[in-house]
Each structure stands twice: as structure tokens, then as C-alpha cells.
C-alpha positions in Angstrom: -268.0 209.4 142.3 -267.0 207.0 144.3 -269.9 204.4 145.9 -269.8 204.7 149.6 -270.4 201.4 151.4 -271.3 200.7 155.0 -268.1 199.6 155.7 -266.3 203.3 154.4 -268.6 204.8 156.9 -267.9 202.6 159.7 -263.6 203.3 158.8 -264.9 206.6 159.1 -266.4 207.0 162.4 -264.1 205.2 164.2 -261.2 207.8 162.6 -263.1 210.6 163.6 -263.5 209.2 166.9 -260.1 208.1 167.5 -259.1 211.5 165.9 -261.4 213.6 168.5 -262.2 211.7 171.6 -265.4 210.2 172.5 -265.9 213.1 175.0 -265.6 216.1 172.7 -267.7 214.5 169.8 -271.5 216.1 170.9 -269.6 219.4 171.4 -268.1 219.0 167.5 -271.8 217.6 166.1 -273.1 220.7 167.8 -270.7 222.8 166.1 -271.3 221.2 162.9 -274.9 222.0 163.4 -275.2 225.8 164.5 -272.6 226.4 160.8 -275.1 224.5 159.0 -277.7 226.4 160.6 -276.2 229.8 159.7 -275.0 228.6 156.0 -279.1 228.1 155.2 -280.2 231.0 157.1 -277.6 233.3 154.4 -278.1 231.2 151.9 -281.9 231.6 152.3 -281.1 235.6 153.2 -279.3 236.0 149.9 -282.5 234.2 148.2 -284.6 236.6 149.4 -282.3 239.8 148.3 -282.4 238.4 144.6 -285.6 238.2 144.6 -286.1 241.5 146.4 -283.5 242.9 143.8 -285.3 241.2 141.1 -288.8 242.8 141.7 -287.3 246.4 142.3 -285.7 245.9 138.6 -288.7 245.4 137.4 -291.0 248.2 139.0 -287.7 250.2 137.6 -288.2 249.1 134.6 -291.9 249.6 134.3 -291.2 253.2 135.7 -288.3 253.8 132.8 -290.9 252.8 130.3 -293.5 254.6 131.3 -291.5 258.1 131.8 -290.3 257.1 128.1 -293.7 256.9 126.3 -294.9 260.1 128.4 -291.6 262.0 127.1 -292.0 260.6 123.8 -295.6 261.1 123.3 -295.2 265.1 123.4 -292.4 265.2 120.9 -294.2 263.6 118.2 -297.3 265.5 119.0 -294.5 269.0 118.6 -292.9 267.3 115.2 -296.5 267.5 113.6 -297.2 270.5 114.5 -293.5 271.6 113.2 -294.5 270.0 109.9 -298.5 271.4 109.7 -296.9 275.4 110.3 -294.2 274.5 107.6 -296.8 273.2 105.2 -299.6 275.6 105.9 -297.2 278.7 106.0 -296.0 277.4 102.2 
């Protein structure tokens, strides 16, 4: 990435003043500032949404695991009962 020195920054500033004019620069700077603020707030909102989704997934995973555990225990107990009945019947 090229290094930008003071002379390059001065040249860029002069070109901006020539292109936009000195009277429109404050308006231009204000609109750039507003755009940056909106961009930052939207980026923060996306991060907050991702964190909320991660928390929901963690909660859903824990709930699913608990449900699976509850359904597996009765199945295992039923299988043991069937095995015991077969052995008792023989």
C-alpha cells in the first residue's frame, strides 16, 4: 500500500476544493459525516443481531438436547422391560 505524505494530502485537498468549490465543502462534509454515522449504526445493529441469533441458537440447542435426553431414557427403559419379559418367559 502506498504511503501518503503531506504533499499528497495537500494536492488531494486542492483538487477537492477545485471540484466542489469552497462554499459546498461544509455541506459535503456534513453529508459524509451523516453517512458514516448511519453506516456505523447499521454495522452495530448487524453485530447485535448476530449476537442475539447466537444466543437463540444456544438456547435452542440446549432445549433440543434436553428433549432428546428425555425421549431416549423412556426408550431405553422400554427396551430393558422387553428384554426382561423375554427372559422371564423363557
